[in-house]
Rosetta silent file (secondary structure, phi, psi, omega in degrees, C-alpha in Angstrom):
SEQUENCE: MTCRDETGRTAVAEVGSTVPRRELGRLLRQTREQAGIGLEAAASDLEWSRAKMYRIESGQTPIRALDVEQMCRLYGASPETSEVLISLAKESKGKGWYHAYGEVIPRWFQLYVGLESAASHIRTYEHGLVPGLLQTPEYTARVARSRPGITDEEVAKLVELRLERQRVLARQRPAAPTLDAILDEGILHRSVTGMAEQIDRLLAASEKPNVSIRISPLGSKLTRAAVAGSFVILDFPTQGARSAEPTTVYCEGLTGALYLDRLEEVRAYAELWNHISAEALSVEASRTLMRRIKERQHD
SCORE:     score description
SCORE:     0.000 S_00000001
   1 L     0.000  136.186  179.886    0.000    0.000    0.000 S_00000001
   2 E  -122.393  161.083  177.302    1.345    3.457   -0.881 S_00000001
   3 E  -149.380  170.514  179.018    0.412    6.982    0.057 S_00000001
   4 E  -109.217  136.136  178.327    1.631   10.515   -0.666 S_00000001
   5 L   -85.447 -172.587 -174.087    3.385   12.640    1.903 S_00000001
   6 L   -62.228  -24.840 -178.266    3.075   16.419    2.340 S_00000001
   7 L   -88.113   -4.614 -179.860    5.450   17.038   -0.580 S_00000001
   8 L    91.571   -1.822  179.589    3.433   14.890   -2.951 S_00000001
   9 L   -78.102  147.786  179.167    6.089   12.169   -3.142 S_00000001
  10 E   -79.100  133.233  179.149    4.956    8.570   -3.048 S_00000001
  11 E  -131.519  152.228  179.004    5.878    6.730    0.121 S_00000001
  12 E   -85.215  127.854  179.922    5.374    3.167    1.274 S_00000001
  13 L   -70.845  145.101 -179.106    2.970    2.916    4.195 S_00000001
  14 L   -70.666  147.599  177.622    4.322    1.165    7.273 S_00000001
  15 L   -86.536  137.497  175.170    3.196   -2.361    8.005 S_00000001
  16 L    94.681  176.109 -175.925    1.424   -2.955   11.292 S_00000001
  17 L   -75.469  140.000  174.847   -0.185   -0.831   13.945 S_00000001
  18 L   -97.928    5.954 -174.896    1.146    2.645   14.761 S_00000001
  19 H   -57.389  -50.899 -178.197   -0.776    2.708   18.060 S_00000001
  20 H   -62.039  -35.702  179.500    2.187    2.178   20.443 S_00000001
  21 H   -67.091  -42.310  179.719    4.262    4.811   18.624 S_00000001
  22 H   -65.550  -42.113 -179.955    1.431    7.351   18.729 S_00000001
  23 H   -68.884  -35.877  176.783    0.765    6.698   22.397 S_00000001
  24 H   -60.520  -46.380  178.925    4.480    6.895   23.157 S_00000001
  25 H   -59.813  -42.335 -179.815    4.648   10.331   21.524 S_00000001
  26 H   -62.863  -43.178 -177.777    1.629   11.520   23.477 S_00000001
  27 H   -72.197  -35.017  176.509    3.068   10.336   26.792 S_00000001
  28 H   -63.607  -40.511  178.407    6.528   11.778   26.081 S_00000001
  29 H   -64.247  -45.063  179.755    4.931   15.163   25.414 S_00000001
  30 H   -61.737  -41.944 -179.461    2.876   14.972   28.626 S_00000001
  31 H   -65.192  -40.553  177.585    5.932   13.965   30.650 S_00000001
  32 H   -63.507  -44.847 -178.197    7.978   16.845   29.208 S_00000001
  33 H   -66.691  -37.303  177.296    5.210   19.369   29.895 S_00000001
  34 H   -64.869  -27.251  178.118    4.758   18.098   33.471 S_00000001
  35 L   -81.995   -6.516  179.504    8.476   18.679   33.979 S_00000001
  36 L    72.953   29.264 -178.755    8.026   22.280   32.812 S_00000001
  37 L  -109.415  126.725  179.530   10.463   21.889   29.919 S_00000001
  38 L   -73.747  162.762 -178.070    9.697   23.532   26.578 S_00000001
  39 H   -60.303  -47.481 -177.875   10.026   21.734   23.269 S_00000001
  40 H   -67.913  -36.853  178.630   13.009   23.761   22.086 S_00000001
  41 H   -64.764  -41.974  178.717   14.773   23.500   25.439 S_00000001
  42 H   -64.749  -43.282  179.769   14.370   19.716   25.417 S_00000001
  43 H   -60.840  -40.529 -179.969   15.612   19.498   21.838 S_00000001
  44 H   -65.142  -45.359 -179.490   18.665   21.580   22.743 S_00000001
  45 H   -64.702  -33.477 -178.896   19.519   19.455   25.803 S_00000001
  46 H   -87.451   -5.826 -178.225   19.124   16.263   23.774 S_00000001
  47 L    61.213   42.139  176.584   21.097   17.764   20.871 S_00000001
  48 L  -118.549  164.292  174.559   18.226   17.120   18.458 S_00000001
  49 L   -79.770  157.891  176.693   16.439   19.426   16.051 S_00000001
  50 H   -61.770  -36.284 -179.847   13.067   20.909   16.949 S_00000001
  51 H   -63.972  -38.338  178.773   11.594   19.094   13.925 S_00000001
  52 H   -65.340  -42.990  178.393   12.804   15.731   15.247 S_00000001
  53 H   -59.731  -42.452 -179.239   11.237   16.409   18.637 S_00000001
  54 H   -64.268  -42.909 -179.452    7.938   17.290   16.965 S_00000001
  55 H   -63.773  -38.389  179.189    7.955   14.124   14.855 S_00000001
  56 H   -66.721  -46.989 -176.242    8.618   11.973   17.913 S_00000001
  57 H   -71.942  -21.013  176.870    5.913   13.605   20.025 S_00000001
  58 L   -95.354    4.615  176.317    3.352   13.395   17.222 S_00000001
  59 L    72.390   22.166 -176.391    4.096    9.706   16.667 S_00000001
  60 L   -86.194  -14.885 -176.237    5.343   10.236   13.125 S_00000001
  61 L  -144.072  146.134  177.450    8.631    8.422   13.573 S_00000001
  62 L   -71.983  161.440 -179.127    9.936    5.494   15.648 S_00000001
  63 L  -140.817  143.473 -178.703   12.436    6.128   18.429 S_00000001
  64 L   -71.995  149.414  178.176   15.049    3.909   20.057 S_00000001
  65 H   -59.943  -36.377  179.261   14.531    2.693   23.618 S_00000001
  66 H   -63.710  -36.739  178.078   17.920    4.217   24.559 S_00000001
  67 H   -69.288  -38.832  177.322   16.742    7.644   23.362 S_00000001
  68 H   -63.812  -40.737  178.374   13.524    7.317   25.355 S_00000001
  69 H   -60.467  -40.051  178.029   15.575    6.410   28.411 S_00000001
  70 H   -64.268  -41.122  178.310   17.619    9.591   27.896 S_00000001
  71 H   -64.594  -40.623 -179.925   14.431   11.672   27.623 S_00000001
  72 H   -62.208  -39.335  177.774   13.048   10.133   30.808 S_00000001
  73 H   -64.856  -42.686  179.609   16.204   11.107   32.704 S_00000001
  74 H   -62.393  -39.801 -176.533   15.978   14.662   31.380 S_00000001
  75 H   -84.568   -6.959 -177.977   12.311   14.948   32.382 S_00000001
  76 L    66.637   35.736 -178.293   12.810   13.344   35.787 S_00000001
  77 L   -67.782  148.284  178.283   10.202   10.681   35.011 S_00000001
  78 L   -67.697  159.174  177.573    9.316    8.160   37.708 S_00000001
  79 H   -56.867  -37.305 -179.579   10.610    4.572   37.361 S_00000001
  80 H   -66.423  -45.835  178.808    7.058    3.381   36.584 S_00000001
  81 H   -64.037  -42.815  179.506    6.543    5.958   33.834 S_00000001
  82 H   -60.725  -39.545  179.727    9.990    5.264   32.405 S_00000001
  83 H   -61.084  -43.933  179.671    9.219    1.540   32.292 S_00000001
  84 H   -64.627  -47.311 -176.646    6.058    2.147   30.277 S_00000001
  85 H   -64.050  -42.308  178.846    7.708    4.568   27.853 S_00000001
  86 H   -66.704  -38.480  177.563   10.699    2.328   27.216 S_00000001
  87 H   -63.511  -42.041  178.575    8.410   -0.677   26.722 S_00000001
  88 H   -63.865  -37.688  178.346    6.333    1.249   24.194 S_00000001
  89 H   -61.711  -40.294  178.911    9.499    2.224   22.301 S_00000001
  90 H   -68.198  -41.719 -178.116   10.424   -1.448   22.004 S_00000001
  91 H   -69.904  -28.269 -174.899    6.909   -2.455   20.965 S_00000001
  92 L   -68.159  -11.288  179.671    6.632    0.304   18.344 S_00000001
  93 L   -89.351   -5.784 -178.770    9.150   -1.497   16.133 S_00000001
  94 L   -75.074  160.354 -179.637    6.908   -4.544   15.694 S_00000001
  95 L   -77.875  -25.290  176.978    4.960   -5.296   12.513 S_00000001
  96 L  -142.834  177.030 -178.855    1.709   -5.626   14.430 S_00000001
  97 L  -144.520  125.699  174.731    0.739   -5.032   18.003 S_00000001
  98 E  -124.231  119.926 -178.605   -0.980   -7.099   20.642 S_00000001
  99 E   -89.807  105.765  177.728   -1.114   -5.635   24.112 S_00000001
 100 E   -93.254  119.143 -175.267   -0.842   -8.486   26.625 S_00000001
 101 E   -60.916  134.036  171.775   -1.854   -7.250   30.066 S_00000001
 102 L    76.736    7.631  179.606    0.784   -7.455   32.763 S_00000001
 103 L  -107.312  -99.533 -178.297    3.623   -8.623   30.515 S_00000001
 104 L   -62.453  -43.190 -179.415    5.717   -6.134   28.492 S_00000001
 105 E  -110.209  132.183 -177.040    3.607   -3.197   29.658 S_00000001
 106 L   -55.727  149.598 -175.764    2.362   -3.084   33.273 S_00000001
 107 L   -61.904  -31.698 -176.010   -1.260   -3.895   33.882 S_00000001
 108 L   -68.990  -17.299 -178.250   -1.974   -0.508   35.442 S_00000001
 109 L   -85.457  109.855 -175.940   -1.199    1.216   32.168 S_00000001
 110 L  -100.948   91.023 -178.611   -4.460    1.363   30.230 S_00000001
 111 H   -59.353  -41.407 -176.336   -3.544    2.272   26.660 S_00000001
 112 H   -59.320  -37.998 -178.386   -7.116    2.059   25.419 S_00000001
 113 H   -60.035  -38.605  177.407   -8.288    4.740   27.837 S_00000001
 114 H   -63.229  -41.905  178.225   -5.819    7.189   26.298 S_00000001
 115 H   -66.903  -42.392 -178.971   -7.115    6.481   22.805 S_00000001
 116 H   -61.500  -41.163 -178.358  -10.722    6.686   23.946 S_00000001
 117 H   -71.327  -21.506  179.325  -10.207   10.082   25.582 S_00000001
 118 H   -91.030  -11.694 -174.716   -8.608   11.411   22.379 S_00000001
 119 L   -75.223  152.271  174.565  -11.367   10.107   20.067 S_00000001
 120 L  -104.273  -20.539 -179.247  -14.077   12.265   18.548 S_00000001
 121 E  -145.078  126.367 -179.062  -16.333    9.376   17.488 S_00000001
 122 E  -121.187  121.391  174.108  -16.650    5.956   19.149 S_00000001
 123 E  -112.348  122.697 -177.531  -18.534    3.094   17.533 S_00000001
 124 E  -131.333  132.086  174.017  -18.868    0.015   19.707 S_00000001
 125 E  -113.509  128.389 -178.960  -20.566   -3.336   19.104 S_00000001
 126 E  -128.496  130.788  176.512  -21.025   -5.603   22.128 S_00000001
 127 L  -116.165   -3.673 -177.930  -22.442   -9.110   22.210 S_00000001
 128 L  -121.246  -34.706 -174.842  -21.392  -10.139   25.731 S_00000001
 129 L  -138.171  157.321  170.425  -21.337   -7.155   28.088 S_00000001
 130 L   -65.601  134.513  179.470  -22.708   -3.648   28.453 S_00000001
 131 L   -55.339  144.208 -176.283  -19.993   -1.268   27.130 S_00000001
 132 H   -55.625  -36.667 -178.919  -17.767    0.134   29.857 S_00000001
 133 H   -67.032  -13.099 -175.068  -18.774    3.739   29.173 S_00000001
 134 H  -118.291    7.388 -176.617  -22.393    2.817   29.937 S_00000001
 135 L   -80.622  146.560  169.119  -22.030    0.499   32.943 S_00000001
 136 L   -79.485  160.113  177.365  -23.425    1.169   36.409 S_00000001
 137 H   -57.632  -39.041 -179.040  -20.976    0.774   39.320 S_00000001
 138 H   -66.047  -40.208  179.319  -22.775   -2.409   40.426 S_00000001
 139 H   -65.618  -43.119  177.978  -22.557   -3.926   36.941 S_00000001
 140 H   -58.875  -43.407 -179.855  -18.851   -3.046   36.743 S_00000001
 141 H   -63.533  -39.334  178.982  -18.269   -4.697   40.111 S_00000001
 142 H   -63.774  -42.914  178.393  -20.089   -7.854   38.980 S_00000001
 143 H   -63.720  -43.642 -178.773  -17.963   -8.060   35.858 S_00000001
 144 H   -61.600  -39.042 -177.427  -14.780   -7.461   37.869 S_00000001
 145 L   -71.639   -7.460  175.960  -15.627  -10.241   40.327 S_00000001
 146 L   -76.508  -11.894  178.343  -15.722  -12.741   37.472 S_00000001
 147 L   -78.840  130.989 -179.976  -11.906  -12.543   37.444 S_00000001
 148 L   -63.098  133.996  172.675  -10.298  -15.327   39.492 S_00000001
 149 L    76.793    5.840 -178.811   -8.566  -14.201   42.670 S_00000001
 150 L   -72.933  141.738 -178.417   -9.555  -10.539   42.497 S_00000001
 151 L   -93.815  163.477  177.933   -9.758   -8.753   45.854 S_00000001
 152 H   -61.113  -36.175  179.282  -12.451   -6.396   47.119 S_00000001
 153 H   -64.817  -41.136  178.968   -9.887   -3.583   47.034 S_00000001
 154 H   -67.397  -37.380  177.021   -9.111   -4.270   43.387 S_00000001
 155 H   -62.232  -46.525 -179.782  -12.816   -4.357   42.540 S_00000001
 156 H   -60.602  -39.459  179.832  -13.339   -0.977   44.210 S_00000001
 157 H   -66.494  -41.049  178.421  -10.390    0.473   42.290 S_00000001
 158 H   -63.544  -40.245  177.552  -11.747   -0.824   38.971 S_00000001
 159 H   -63.624  -43.142  179.156  -15.153    0.708   39.700 S_00000001
 160 H   -61.264  -44.251  179.639  -13.489    4.027   40.563 S_00000001
 161 H   -65.952  -37.549  179.387  -11.470    3.999   37.349 S_00000001
 162 H   -65.028  -41.956  178.312  -14.524    3.105   35.279 S_00000001
 163 H   -64.174  -38.474  177.869  -16.491    6.034   36.701 S_00000001
 164 H   -63.827  -42.053 -179.363  -13.576    8.347   35.958 S_00000001
 165 H   -64.037  -35.190 -176.225  -13.428    7.055   32.403 S_00000001
 166 H   -68.187  -16.708 -179.473  -17.162    7.666   31.870 S_00000001
 167 H   -64.443  -17.201 -178.813  -16.705   11.401   32.414 S_00000001
 168 H   -59.874  -30.192 -177.108  -15.435   11.665   28.835 S_00000001
 169 H   -74.808  -14.651 -177.640  -19.048   11.600   27.590 S_00000001
 170 H  -116.306    3.186 -175.873  -19.954   14.724   29.572 S_00000001
 171 L   -69.426  157.711 -179.387  -16.805   16.824   29.245 S_00000001
 172 L  -100.126  -42.364 -179.032  -16.944   20.323   27.780 S_00000001
 173 L  -134.072  125.675  -12.024  -13.378   20.875   26.544 S_00000001
 174 L   -63.452  169.238 -176.965  -12.423   19.319   24.295 S_00000001
 175 L   -55.936  142.918  179.172  -15.919   18.478   23.118 S_00000001
 176 L   -61.848  144.897  178.899  -17.235   15.129   24.301 S_00000001
 177 L   -70.628  160.192  171.574  -17.004   12.349   21.712 S_00000001
 178 E   -86.519  131.613  178.793  -20.039   10.928   19.952 S_00000001
 179 E  -114.153  119.511  173.244  -20.837    7.405   21.112 S_00000001
 180 E  -112.817  112.313 -177.159  -22.771    5.020   18.858 S_00000001
 181 E  -117.222  134.851  173.297  -23.356    1.728   20.655 S_00000001
 182 E  -121.091  122.966 -177.390  -25.051   -1.415   19.359 S_00000001
 183 E  -114.524  136.989  172.598  -25.773   -4.113   21.950 S_00000001
 184 E   -67.168  135.160 -177.117  -26.867   -7.667   21.362 S_00000001
 185 H   -56.675  -32.527 -178.036  -30.281   -8.135   22.991 S_00000001
 186 H   -56.412  -27.853  178.808  -29.021  -11.204   24.856 S_00000001
 187 H   -58.083  -39.164 -174.758  -26.931   -8.930   27.107 S_00000001
 188 H   -77.277  -13.105 -179.910  -30.113   -7.496   28.622 S_00000001
 189 H   -97.616   -1.946 -178.661  -31.535  -10.940   29.422 S_00000001
 190 L   -66.882  148.125  179.369  -28.550  -12.131   31.448 S_00000001
 191 L   -81.924   86.429 -178.730  -29.139  -13.005   35.082 S_00000001
 192 L  -126.629  127.130  177.598  -27.174  -10.160   36.625 S_00000001
 193 L   -58.800  131.326  179.309  -28.074   -8.490   39.913 S_00000001
 194 L    85.798   15.209 -178.538  -29.016   -4.881   39.255 S_00000001
 195 H   -65.451  -33.586  178.643  -29.870   -5.384   35.571 S_00000001
 196 H   -61.193  -42.367  177.972  -33.015   -3.245   35.938 S_00000001
 197 H   -67.354  -34.769  178.214  -30.865   -0.353   37.154 S_00000001
 198 H   -65.991  -39.586  177.073  -28.434   -1.004   34.337 S_00000001
 199 H   -65.388  -38.935  175.463  -31.225   -0.766   31.782 S_00000001
 200 H   -59.385  -39.398  178.662  -32.315    2.517   33.391 S_00000001
 201 H   -63.579  -41.078  178.108  -28.743    3.736   32.929 S_00000001
 202 H   -64.984  -41.991  179.846  -28.859    2.805   29.250 S_00000001
 203 H   -63.706  -42.962 -179.970  -32.184    4.557   28.783 S_00000001
 204 H   -65.972  -42.236 -179.411  -30.923    7.724   30.470 S_00000001
 205 H   -64.300  -35.075 -177.279  -27.692    7.715   28.447 S_00000001
 206 L   -68.198  -12.650  177.529  -29.613    7.293   25.193 S_00000001
 207 L   -84.461  -12.426 -179.873  -31.286   10.657   25.816 S_00000001
 208 L   -72.352  144.115 -176.278  -27.963   12.502   25.621 S_00000001
 209 L   -65.107  -23.039 -177.516  -27.360   14.329   22.331 S_00000001
 210 L  -103.728   11.261 -178.108  -23.978   12.678   21.777 S_00000001
 211 E  -126.555  130.637  175.050  -25.047    9.103   22.635 S_00000001
 212 E  -124.941  125.630  179.064  -26.942    6.610   20.482 S_00000001
 213 E  -123.857  121.686 -179.305  -27.821    3.171   21.860 S_00000001
 214 E  -127.718  153.185 -176.488  -29.402    0.570   19.601 S_00000001
 215 E  -110.328  133.814  171.641  -30.254   -3.071   20.126 S_00000001
 216 E   -91.702  108.141 -172.244  -29.500   -5.946   17.779 S_00000001
 217 L   -67.074  158.532 -177.523  -32.586   -8.149   18.341 S_00000001
 218 L   -59.706  -26.432 -178.374  -32.416  -11.870   19.029 S_00000001
 219 L   -85.937    9.381 -178.209  -34.019  -12.594   15.661 S_00000001
 220 L   -65.455  156.517  178.715  -31.233  -10.924   13.688 S_00000001
 221 L   -69.461  153.654  175.407  -29.534  -12.792   10.870 S_00000001
 222 L   -70.195  128.541 -178.658  -26.265  -14.585   11.487 S_00000001
 223 L  -129.453  178.772  176.736  -23.397  -12.289   10.432 S_00000001
 224 L   -64.933  -11.345  177.526  -19.623  -12.135   10.583 S_00000001
 225 H   -61.204  -28.536  178.678  -20.096  -10.456   13.965 S_00000001
 226 H   -64.182  -29.357  178.393  -20.406  -13.961   15.387 S_00000001
 227 H   -89.454  -43.081 -176.734  -16.801  -14.542   14.338 S_00000001
 228 H   -68.262  -34.730 -176.253  -15.446  -11.034   14.942 S_00000001
 229 L    75.608 -165.946 -179.411  -16.942  -10.695   18.415 S_00000001
 230 L   -69.800  148.657  178.042  -17.167   -7.364   20.212 S_00000001
 231 E  -158.874  161.710  177.652  -15.136   -4.454   18.848 S_00000001
 232 E  -128.967  136.036  174.556  -14.696   -0.685   19.039 S_00000001
 233 E  -112.690  122.010 -177.471  -13.900    1.693   16.166 S_00000001
 234 E  -109.539  121.460  173.821  -12.249    4.947   17.243 S_00000001
 235 E  -107.041  147.709 -173.858  -12.190    8.004   14.963 S_00000001
 236 L  -117.014  160.534 -177.909  -10.109   11.041   15.887 S_00000001
 237 L   -58.503  151.719  178.339  -10.491   14.819   15.381 S_00000001
 238 E   -93.155  149.729  173.765   -9.428   16.254   12.049 S_00000001
 239 E  -120.976  100.833 -172.499   -6.711   18.832   11.552 S_00000001
 240 L    74.331 -123.845 -177.626   -7.558   20.634    8.341 S_00000001
 241 L   -95.285   -4.330 -176.248   -8.555   18.055    5.741 S_00000001
 242 E  -124.375  156.762  177.931   -6.974   15.073    7.487 S_00000001
 243 E   -74.227  143.567  178.551   -7.464   13.207   10.763 S_00000001
 244 L   -63.940  -31.909  179.054   -4.879   13.866   13.450 S_00000001
 245 L  -139.999  150.867  179.999   -4.597   10.107   13.962 S_00000001
 246 L   -70.208  148.560  175.280   -5.724    7.137   11.877 S_00000001
 247 L   -55.464  137.808 -176.230   -8.953    5.367   12.739 S_00000001
 248 E  -127.027  137.785  175.920   -8.190    2.502   15.124 S_00000001
 249 E  -104.154  134.791 -179.197  -10.063   -0.732   15.841 S_00000001
 250 E  -120.684  126.399  177.704   -9.855   -2.208   19.350 S_00000001
 251 E  -127.506  120.924 -176.604  -10.711   -5.836   20.118 S_00000001
 252 E  -100.322  137.661  178.290  -10.397   -7.084   23.684 S_00000001
 253 L  -120.224 -170.707 -175.953   -9.729  -10.692   24.619 S_00000001
 254 L   -69.391  -35.438 -175.435   -9.292  -12.721   27.789 S_00000001
 255 L  -114.528   -0.406 -178.700   -5.550  -12.050   28.144 S_00000001
 256 E   178.921 -165.125 -176.451   -5.018   -8.861   26.158 S_00000001
 257 E  -140.747  147.599 -179.601   -6.181   -6.546   23.425 S_00000001
 258 E  -108.593  131.558  178.876   -5.595   -6.148   19.708 S_00000001
 259 E  -114.821  124.011 -176.550   -5.127   -2.706   18.132 S_00000001
 260 E  -124.907  131.333  175.830   -5.615   -2.405   14.364 S_00000001
 261 L  -142.026   10.667  172.805   -5.135    0.681   12.203 S_00000001
 262 L   -71.470  146.534 -171.994   -4.096   -0.600    8.772 S_00000001
 263 H   -55.153  -46.114 -177.216   -6.474    0.587    6.071 S_00000001
 264 H   -68.574  -31.472  178.488   -7.706   -2.861    5.030 S_00000001
 265 H   -70.021  -46.642  179.575   -8.279   -3.908    8.653 S_00000001
 266 H   -62.755  -41.133 -179.693  -10.256   -0.784    9.498 S_00000001
 267 H   -61.099  -41.000 -179.360  -12.277   -1.114    6.288 S_00000001
 268 H   -61.903  -43.172 -179.745  -13.271   -4.698    7.152 S_00000001
 269 H   -73.779  -33.414  177.109  -14.589   -3.672   10.576 S_00000001
 270 H   -64.668  -40.421  177.774  -16.287   -0.555    9.193 S_00000001
 271 H   -65.357  -40.432  177.960  -18.147   -2.720    6.667 S_00000001
 272 H   -64.639  -41.736  177.545  -19.144   -5.132    9.431 S_00000001
 273 H   -58.147  -45.154 -179.252  -20.360   -2.200   11.551 S_00000001
 274 H   -61.473  -37.883  179.390  -22.515   -0.972    8.676 S_00000001
 275 H   -67.800  -45.047  178.571  -24.048   -4.442    8.291 S_00000001
 276 H   -63.091  -41.119 -179.184  -24.793   -4.751   12.015 S_00000001
 277 H   -62.044  -38.478 -179.659  -26.187   -1.211   12.042 S_00000001
 278 H   -66.582  -28.572 -179.016  -28.557   -2.029    9.176 S_00000001
 279 H   -87.535  -20.584 -175.245  -29.930   -5.008   11.147 S_00000001
 280 L   -73.867  157.905  176.742  -30.241   -3.196   14.497 S_00000001
 281 L   -70.583  160.755  175.200  -33.427   -1.571   15.761 S_00000001
 282 L   -68.685  169.506  179.432  -33.870    2.182   15.608 S_00000001
 283 H   -60.017  -45.875 -178.778  -33.067    4.273   18.685 S_00000001
 284 H   -66.927  -43.453  178.809  -36.758    4.608   19.618 S_00000001
 285 H   -64.391  -33.475  178.348  -37.525    0.935   18.983 S_00000001
 286 H   -67.548  -41.288  177.133  -34.483    0.042   21.084 S_00000001
 287 H   -61.645  -43.662  179.151  -35.747    2.164   23.980 S_00000001
 288 H   -59.602  -44.279 -179.633  -39.149    0.465   23.748 S_00000001
 289 H   -65.155  -41.975  179.757  -37.518   -2.970   23.822 S_00000001
 290 H   -62.618  -40.589  178.247  -35.315   -2.065   26.794 S_00000001
 291 H   -64.416  -39.935 -179.635  -38.328   -0.848   28.759 S_00000001
 292 H   -64.579  -42.139  179.382  -40.224   -4.042   27.916 S_00000001
 293 H   -65.821  -39.671  178.509  -37.341   -6.249   29.083 S_00000001
 294 H   -62.563  -42.585  179.130  -37.051   -4.264   32.303 S_00000001
 295 H   -61.022  -40.410  179.414  -40.793   -4.692   33.014 S_00000001
 296 H   -63.165  -34.738 -178.463  -40.505   -8.462   32.535 S_00000001
 297 H   -70.248  -21.761  178.034  -37.694   -8.584   35.090 S_00000001
 298 H   -88.081  -14.718 -178.222  -39.995   -6.998   37.675 S_00000001
 299 L   -71.881    0.000    0.000  -42.814   -9.481   37.027 S_00000001
């Protein structure tokens, strides 16, 4: 696959996900700014050009782990932050990227949350669970307790983090992202304590101007979604005529998460989203169905 750069010259597009490189640039910029060091001052101390610093912080170019280590020392980054940044530098050289929790990158570092907070449009299809942005604290706690060996303290921390993450839908600056969610109807029929309250939460969220919640009914046709499973498509704000970052697909598994941003990968999931969307109920019909399911649970 080829593309044209700013000068009009043809360039070969990189193979694999650029997600770790983009996130590395974002975190390096944040770490520098927290240290109170300007871009030009950092470039001077590192003996780099200002243009190189900009390319690194905007995720346009890979960077060696040794260079990241040098930047961390200059910025006075904590050992934990340095570990994450150096790990991302190593991962950014791979042809593809699979984030395995608790291995190369520490479990506490939630890469997806950073992407989600930077997105302008979030499309999510769920066939097993209510999306995290729409969960009640009780539902989040129930999901968390399904993990073997988790402690009450860890559950409470996960609930706290989830509530913090949900604030993105109500923020003022930058503008809150648009959330389009499609849920498999089976999710609402699961035997989960507090499901009636969870449905109320979905109904209330669906009234927000930037949130759309639709239900894929049980009678829907069998589609590739059965193979693809749940997924999220993240679109980012545009700068002029182009997006600041490429659209990214996120798929979460039992032991980690897959990040996809190659054109053909994104296109495949976008086409699947369009197919699922065509089969899903309208927003109003979805609200009616959710109310009906809630009433049955009270009978």
